[in-house]
N, C-alpha and C positions, 0 to 999 in steps of 0.2 A: 874958357872952355864952356861956360854955361850955355853957349849958343847950341852946342851939339847934344845936350842932355835930352831935349824933347825928341830929337830924331832917334837916339839910342833907346829911349823908353818905347817909342813906337815899334821899333825893330824887336824889342824884347816881347812885346805884347803879341806881335805877329807870330813870333816863334812858339809862344805858349799856346796860342790858338791851334796851331798845327799838332801839337803834342798829343792831344787826345786821340787824333785820328792815327797817329803813329803808334800809340800804345795798344791800339786794338787792330792793327793792320793785319794780323794773322787770323782774325776771326771775322768772317764775312757778315755774320748776323750782328755782331757788336758794332762793326764799322757802319753797316746800314742804320743801326740805331742812333749812333752819334751824328751821322749825316742827317737823318731825320729830325733829330732834335734841332739842329742848326737850321735846316731848311724851313721847319715849321715856325721857328722864332722869326726868321726873316720874312716868311710869307705874311704872317700876322702883322708884323711891324710895317711892312709895305702896304698892306691893305688898310690899316687903321691910321697910318701916318704918325704913330706914337712910338717913339723910341723906348727902349728899356723892357720890351716883352721877354718873359722868361718861362721856361718849362716848369710846370707845376709838379713838384716831386712829393706833395702830401696826399694827393688823390690817387688811389690805386687804379691803374688802367690794365685790364686783363687782355684785351684784344691786341693783337700784333699790329704794328705800324700805325698806332694811334697815340696822340700826345694831347695833353691839356696844356694850354698856353695862357699865362696870366698877363694881362696888360696893365700897366700902372694906373689907369683910371678905374680900375676895379672889375673890369669885364674879363670873362673866361672865354676861350676859344677851343674848339676841338679841332684837331689837325689829323688828316689821314695821309699817309705817305705810300708810295709804291715800294716794291722790293729793294730798290736801290736807295731808299731814303730820301726821294724828292717828294715835296709836298704837292698832292694832287687836289686836295679839297680842304677848305677851312670853314667852320660854321661857328657863329657866336652862340654860346650857351644862353638860354633865357632862364630868368628866375621868376618866380611867381607863385 
């Protein structure tokens, strides 16, 4: 049965990925926030070509529909989403 273990592990991860949206399904603002985070991570990863991007939870962001995304190479990106949680703009943050 070891042949089926990777397939079962993949199915479990897919199920867990959907849990966060199910947990906030009754709250449209929270659902847009969860979708925005996912959309921003995907947009930055697609643009940079670097896997492993993640939402920065240590820098406070006051504006609605904005997220800071960390990329493993050390860069940070600001992502803006629409009201539905779809990434509409990404900008690399400059240091200096």
